[in-house]
C-alpha positions as CSV (number, residue, x, y, z in Angstrom):
1,M,143.6,56.8,131.1
2,T,147.2,57.8,131.2
3,G,147.9,54.9,128.2
4,L,145.9,57.2,125.7
5,H,148.8,59.2,124.7
6,E,151.0,56.5,123.7
7,R,147.8,54.5,121.7
8,H,146.9,58.0,120.1
9,G,149.4,60.5,120.2
10,D,148.7,64.2,121.5
11,L,146.0,65.2,118.6
12,V,143.3,63.0,117.9
13,H,141.1,63.6,114.9
14,F,138.0,62.3,114.2
15,R,134.6,63.3,112.4
16,I,130.9,63.6,113.3
17,G,129.6,63.2,109.8
18,P,130.5,67.1,108.4
19,Q,131.9,68.0,111.4
20,H,135.9,67.6,112.0
21,V,136.4,67.1,115.7
22,Y,140.1,67.6,117.1
23,V,140.8,66.5,120.9
24,V,144.1,68.3,122.2
25,L,145.7,65.9,124.5
26,R,149.1,67.6,125.4
27,A,149.3,70.8,127.6
28,D,151.7,73.0,125.8
29,L,149.5,72.4,122.9
30,I,146.5,73.4,124.7
31,R,148.6,76.4,125.4
32,Q,148.8,77.2,121.6
33,V,145.5,77.3,121.2
34,L,144.3,79.3,124.0
35,V,147.4,81.8,123.8
36,T,149.7,81.7,121.3
37,H,147.1,81.5,118.2
38,Q,144.1,82.3,120.0
39,K,142.9,84.7,117.8
40,S,142.3,81.7,115.4
41,F,139.9,80.4,117.6
42,K,136.5,81.0,119.4
43,K,134.3,79.6,122.2
44,G,132.8,76.3,121.0
45,P,129.1,75.5,120.3
46,G,128.4,74.7,124.0
47,F,128.8,78.4,124.9
48,E,127.1,79.3,122.2
49,R,124.3,77.6,123.5
50,A,124.6,79.4,127.2
51,R,123.9,82.0,125.7
52,I,120.3,81.1,126.5
53,V,120.9,81.8,130.5
54,L,123.7,83.9,130.4
55,G,123.2,86.1,127.7
56,N,126.4,88.0,126.3
57,G,128.2,88.2,129.3
58,L,132.3,87.4,129.9
59,L,132.0,83.8,129.3
60,T,130.1,84.0,126.3
61,S,131.0,87.1,124.6
62,E,133.4,87.4,121.4
63,G,136.2,89.6,120.1
64,D,136.1,93.2,120.8
65,F,132.9,93.2,123.0
66,H,134.9,90.4,125.1
67,L,137.9,92.8,125.3
68,R,136.0,95.7,126.2
69,Q,134.0,94.0,129.2
70,R,136.9,92.1,130.5
71,R,138.8,95.4,131.0
72,M,135.6,97.1,132.9
73,L,135.3,93.9,134.8
74,Q,139.1,93.9,136.1
75,P,138.8,96.4,138.8
76,A,136.1,94.1,140.4
77,F,138.8,91.0,140.9
78,H,141.8,93.0,141.7
79,R,143.6,91.4,144.9
80,R,142.7,93.9,147.4
81,R,139.1,94.0,146.3
82,V,138.8,90.2,146.7
83,A,140.3,90.1,150.0
84,S,137.5,92.4,151.1
85,Y,135.0,89.5,150.6
86,A,137.1,87.2,153.0
87,A,134.9,88.2,155.9
88,V,131.8,86.5,153.8
89,M,133.6,83.4,153.1
90,V,134.2,82.8,156.3
91,D,131.0,83.9,157.6
92,E,129.1,81.5,155.4
93,A,131.3,78.7,156.1
94,D,130.3,79.2,159.9
95,R,126.8,79.0,158.8
96,L,127.2,75.6,157.5
97,D,129.5,74.6,160.4
98,A,126.8,75.2,162.5
99,A,124.3,73.3,160.8
100,W,126.4,70.1,160.5
101,C,125.9,67.7,163.3
102,D,128.5,65.1,164.5
103,G,127.6,61.6,162.6
104,E,124.6,62.9,160.2
105,L,124.6,61.9,156.8
106,R,124.7,64.7,154.4
107,D,125.0,65.6,151.2
108,V,128.4,67.5,151.0
109,A,128.0,68.4,147.5
110,A,124.8,70.1,148.0
111,D,126.0,71.9,151.1
112,M,129.2,73.1,149.0
113,S,127.1,74.2,146.6
114,E,124.6,76.5,148.4
115,L,127.6,77.6,150.2
116,A,129.1,79.2,147.4
117,L,126.2,80.1,145.7
118,R,125.2,82.3,148.9
119,V,129.4,83.7,149.0
120,V,129.0,84.7,145.3
121,S,125.0,86.0,145.7
122,R,126.7,88.5,148.9
123,A,129.3,89.8,147.1
124,L,127.6,90.7,143.9
125,F,124.8,92.1,145.4
126,G,125.7,93.3,149.6
127,A,126.1,91.8,152.9
128,E,122.9,90.5,153.3
129,L,120.7,88.8,150.9
130,D,117.6,90.7,150.5
131,D,114.6,89.1,149.1
132,D,115.6,89.9,145.3
133,A,118.6,88.4,146.0
134,R,117.0,85.0,147.4
135,D,115.0,85.2,144.4
136,I,117.6,85.2,142.0
137,G,119.7,82.4,143.9
138,R,116.9,80.4,143.9
139,A,116.1,81.0,140.3
140,V,119.8,80.4,139.5
141,A,119.2,76.8,141.5
142,E,116.1,75.8,139.3
143,V,118.2,76.8,135.9
144,G,121.1,75.1,137.1
145,E,119.5,72.0,137.1
146,F,118.9,72.6,133.0
147,F,122.3,73.7,132.5
148,D,123.5,70.0,131.6
149,Y,121.0,70.2,128.4
150,L,123.5,72.9,127.0
151,T,125.4,70.3,125.7
152,V,122.3,68.8,123.7
153,A,122.8,69.9,119.8
154,L,119.0,69.8,119.7
155,L,118.7,71.9,122.6
156,P,116.5,74.7,120.5
157,V,114.2,71.8,119.4
158,L,114.1,70.7,123.1
159,L,113.1,74.1,124.1
160,R,110.1,74.3,122.2
161,T,108.5,70.6,124.0
162,P,106.4,71.3,126.5
163,L,108.3,69.0,129.3
164,P,107.7,69.9,132.8
165,R,111.6,70.6,133.3
166,I,111.4,73.3,130.4
167,R,108.8,74.9,132.0
168,R,110.8,75.1,134.8
169,F,113.9,76.3,133.2
170,R,111.8,78.6,131.3
171,A,110.2,80.1,135.1
172,G,113.7,80.0,136.3
173,I,115.1,82.1,133.6
174,E,112.1,84.6,133.5
175,Q,112.2,85.0,137.6
176,L,116.2,85.8,136.5
177,E,115.7,88.5,134.2
178,R,112.6,89.9,136.5
179,S,114.5,90.2,139.6
180,T,117.8,91.0,138.1
181,A,116.6,93.8,136.2
182,R,114.3,94.9,139.6
183,V,117.7,95.1,141.5
184,I,119.6,96.8,139.3
185,A,116.8,99.6,138.6
186,E,117.0,99.8,142.1
187,R,120.7,100.3,142.7
188,R,120.9,103.2,139.6
189,A,117.9,105.0,141.9
190,E,120.3,104.8,144.8
191,T,122.4,107.6,145.9
192,D,125.0,106.1,147.6
193,G,125.9,103.2,145.1
194,G,125.9,100.7,147.2
195,D,128.4,99.2,149.8
196,G,131.4,98.3,147.6
197,D,129.9,95.2,146.4
198,L,130.3,93.8,142.9
199,L,127.0,95.3,141.8
200,A,128.2,98.7,142.7
201,I,131.6,97.8,140.6
202,L,129.5,97.2,137.6
203,L,127.2,100.1,137.5
204,A,130.5,102.6,138.0
205,A,132.6,100.7,135.3
206,R,133.7,102.8,132.2
207,D,135.8,101.7,129.6
208,V,138.5,104.2,129.8
209,E,140.7,103.0,127.6
210,G,137.7,102.9,124.7
211,D,134.8,104.9,124.2
212,G,134.6,106.0,128.2
213,T,131.7,104.8,128.2
214,G,129.7,102.3,131.1
215,M,127.8,98.7,131.0
216,S,123.9,98.9,129.7
217,D,121.5,97.3,132.3
218,T,121.3,94.4,129.8
219,Q,124.9,93.8,129.7
220,I,125.2,94.5,133.7
221,R,122.0,91.7,134.0
222,D,124.4,89.4,131.9
223,E,127.5,89.6,133.7
224,A,125.8,89.6,137.3
225,L,124.2,86.1,136.0
226,T,127.4,85.1,134.7
227,L,129.3,85.7,138.1
228,I,126.1,84.0,139.6
229,T,126.1,81.0,137.6
230,A,129.2,79.8,136.4
231,G,131.2,81.4,139.9
232,H,129.7,79.6,142.5
233,E,129.8,75.9,140.5
234,T,133.2,75.4,139.5
235,T,134.1,76.3,143.2
236,A,131.9,73.9,144.8
237,N,132.8,71.2,142.8
238,G,136.3,72.1,143.5
239,L,135.6,71.9,147.4
240,S,133.6,68.7,146.8
241,W,136.4,66.4,145.4
242,T,138.7,68.2,148.2
243,W,136.7,66.7,150.7
244,Y,136.2,63.7,149.0
245,T,140.2,63.1,148.0
246,L,141.0,64.1,151.6
247,A,139.1,61.5,153.1
248,Q,140.3,58.7,151.4
249,H,144.1,59.6,152.0
250,P,144.6,60.0,156.1
251,E,147.9,60.6,156.1
252,V,147.4,64.0,153.9
253,E,144.5,64.7,156.2
254,A,146.4,64.9,159.3
255,R,149.2,67.1,157.9
256,F,146.4,69.6,156.4
257,H,145.1,69.4,160.0
258,H,148.8,70.3,161.8
259,E,148.6,73.1,159.1
260,L,145.8,74.7,160.6
261,A,146.4,74.0,164.1
262,E,150.1,75.6,163.7
263,V,149.3,78.3,161.2
264,V,145.4,79.8,162.4
265,G,144.6,77.7,165.8
266,E,141.5,79.0,167.2
267,R,141.7,82.9,166.0
268,P,139.1,83.9,163.2
269,L,140.7,83.5,160.1
270,V,141.4,86.4,157.4
271,A,142.2,87.4,153.9
272,E,146.0,86.7,154.5
273,D,145.8,83.5,156.2
274,A,145.3,82.1,152.7
275,A,148.8,82.6,151.7
276,S,150.1,81.7,154.9
277,L,148.5,77.9,154.2
278,P,150.6,76.4,151.5
279,Y,149.8,73.1,152.1
280,T,146.1,73.8,152.1
281,Q,146.1,75.3,148.8
282,A,148.5,72.5,147.4
283,V,145.7,69.9,148.4
284,L,143.0,71.6,146.6
285,L,145.3,72.1,143.6
286,E,146.1,68.6,143.4
287,S,142.4,67.6,144.0
288,M,141.2,69.3,141.1
289,R,143.9,68.3,139.1
290,L,142.3,64.7,139.4
291,Y,139.1,65.7,139.2
292,P,138.9,69.2,137.4
293,P,135.0,71.1,138.0
294,A,135.8,72.5,134.3
295,W,137.2,69.3,133.0
296,G,137.1,70.3,129.4
297,I,137.8,73.3,126.9
298,E,135.8,73.9,123.7
299,R,136.8,76.0,120.9
300,R,135.8,76.1,117.5
301,A,138.5,77.2,114.4
302,L,138.1,80.6,113.1
303,R,140.4,79.6,110.3
304,D,142.8,76.9,109.2
305,Q,145.7,76.7,112.1
306,E,148.6,74.8,112.6
307,I,149.0,73.0,115.9
308,G,151.3,70.2,116.8
309,G,152.8,69.7,113.2
310,Y,148.8,69.6,112.0
311,V,146.5,71.9,110.1
312,I,143.0,72.3,112.3
313,P,141.2,73.4,109.1
314,A,138.7,76.1,109.8
315,G,135.0,75.4,111.1
316,A,136.7,72.3,113.3
317,A,135.8,71.9,116.5
318,V,138.7,71.7,119.1
319,L,138.2,69.6,122.4
320,M,140.9,69.7,125.5
321,P,140.0,67.5,127.9
322,T,141.7,68.9,131.3
323,F,141.0,65.7,133.1
324,V,142.9,63.6,130.5
325,V,145.7,66.7,130.4
326,N,146.1,66.6,134.2
327,R,146.9,62.8,134.1
328,D,149.8,62.9,132.0
329,P,152.7,61.2,133.1
330,R,155.2,63.6,131.3
331,L,154.1,66.4,133.6
332,Y,153.2,64.4,136.6
333,P,154.9,61.2,137.4
334,D,152.5,58.5,139.1
335,P,149.4,60.7,137.8
336,L,146.9,58.7,139.7
337,R,148.3,59.5,143.1
338,F,146.9,61.6,145.0
339,Q,150.4,63.8,146.1
340,P,149.7,67.5,147.3
341,D,153.5,68.2,147.3
342,R,153.6,68.3,143.4
343,F,152.3,72.3,143.9
344,L,154.9,72.8,146.5
345,G,158.5,74.2,146.2
346,D,161.0,72.8,143.8
347,V,158.8,70.6,142.3
348,A,155.7,73.5,141.5
349,A,158.9,75.7,140.6
350,A,160.0,73.6,138.1
351,R,157.1,72.8,136.4
352,P,155.9,75.1,133.2
353,D,153.0,77.4,134.0
354,W,151.3,76.2,130.7
355,A,151.2,72.7,132.8
356,Y,147.8,73.1,134.6
357,P,145.3,74.3,132.3
358,L,142.5,74.2,135.1
359,F,141.3,78.0,134.9
360,G,142.2,78.4,131.0
361,A,144.8,80.8,129.6
362,G,145.1,84.2,127.4
363,T,142.6,86.5,127.5
364,R,140.1,84.0,128.1
365,K,141.4,83.0,131.5
366,C,139.0,83.0,134.4
367,I,138.8,86.7,135.6
368,G,137.6,85.2,139.0
369,V,140.1,82.5,139.6
370,G,141.8,84.7,142.8
371,F,138.1,85.3,144.9
372,A,137.3,81.0,144.0
373,M,140.8,80.1,145.4
374,L,140.3,82.5,148.3
375,E,137.2,81.3,148.8
376,A,137.9,77.5,148.4
377,V,141.0,77.8,151.0
378,L,139.2,79.9,153.5
379,V,136.4,77.5,153.5
380,L,138.5,74.4,153.8
381,A,141.0,75.9,156.8
382,E,137.3,77.2,158.8
383,L,135.5,74.0,158.3
384,G,138.5,71.8,158.7
385,R,139.4,73.2,162.0
386,R,136.5,71.4,163.2
387,W,135.5,68.8,161.2
388,R,136.8,65.7,159.3
389,L,134.5,64.3,156.9
390,R,133.9,60.5,156.2
391,L,132.7,58.8,153.2
392,D,129.4,56.3,153.4
393,P,130.5,53.1,152.1
394,A,126.9,52.4,151.0
395,R,127.0,55.7,148.2
396,P,129.5,54.6,146.0
397,V,131.0,58.4,144.4
398,V,130.8,58.5,140.5
399,P,132.2,61.5,138.6
400,Q,129.8,62.5,136.0
401,A,131.5,64.9,133.5
402,R,128.5,67.0,132.3
403,V,128.9,70.7,132.1
404,S,131.3,70.3,134.9
405,L,132.7,67.6,136.8
406,R,130.4,66.3,139.9
407,P,129.8,63.2,141.8
408,R,126.8,61.7,140.0
409,D,124.4,61.1,142.8
410,G,126.0,63.8,145.4
411,L,128.8,63.3,147.8
412,W,127.2,61.5,150.6
413,M,129.5,62.2,154.0
414,R,129.6,62.2,158.0
415,P,131.0,64.9,159.7
416,E,132.7,64.4,162.2
417,L,134.0,66.8,165.6
418,R,137.5,66.9,165.6
419,T,137.9,66.6,169.5
420,A,140.8,66.0,171.8
């Protein structure tokens, strides 16, 4: 993996029939695509197919409409607003803590997925999940099983087949549309406008820099589904890979536990604790460097554009595999080594900001990165105070690169209580 740059260079070109494909293997060239020349590129074909599920939400929309939606969504992810959801994040970690039994074999990837789905659902719909919110969560899980097919070029043909998985997918989409439409209609009819959840912010949002109007019900539905579906998948996988790497590096795990004991001890966790846990955050960032949940970014060129001394022609597909870029020895010496100190102190400060393209960049940078990082750090801290997780040697962990990078057959581990 680390020899790809030497063998192939930093920009690789090949063709699939008439389709030109360019693979970008250097972080500063990725920045040129995502920031410097971002107007020369649009989302790639996988995101175009994602509209089948997510509609025209922030993840899939383009151009002026995308900028308008991002402006209206930005207040929902202000630092103070995000911090207000810390109690929900800790509460859901406590719910899982109560379900774990010492030595019981569990699929921790499934645990992290359910936890992250409940967190984002509660943040969107309110402090507790009612029947509609639970229906939406179940439908998201059903539809999520189909998300890997978004990478299939013949998806429109596949959707016309009567296969059982296709029928379940269609039923999940219909359930999502019914439930979200009902929730939005009910919330619009309320006089108090909700209790500060994300849905209330979406309903109240106005494009103050544009025409001053708000979002239609369809737009709110698309953004809500985007927040739920995309918002829980990457966080869950980031947490899963962090538990995996911690279990393999006892010296890092011991330092992680020491920081938790020194900083928070036994008192309740609050949002402000995340900033006081730099090593915990470094463990998370280093885990996601090696196993990035969003393992690749794709774009399509709108016009001829020079990148790295070569002209990428209009219509070409541009693939940017962060899984490879994050292992570039020019940016990360001894890149396969798990070393959280890369994200601490002078070492982190000396590295340019474009060297870690995990969350995207430019106007398409993940709007929920603050929410996701706060959630991941608080969940790691809350569960890590009481538990260490041990891999089951009978179930090897194999990374699977689909829509996101996940353990192919789950992440089977045994929680062990940390007792004196």
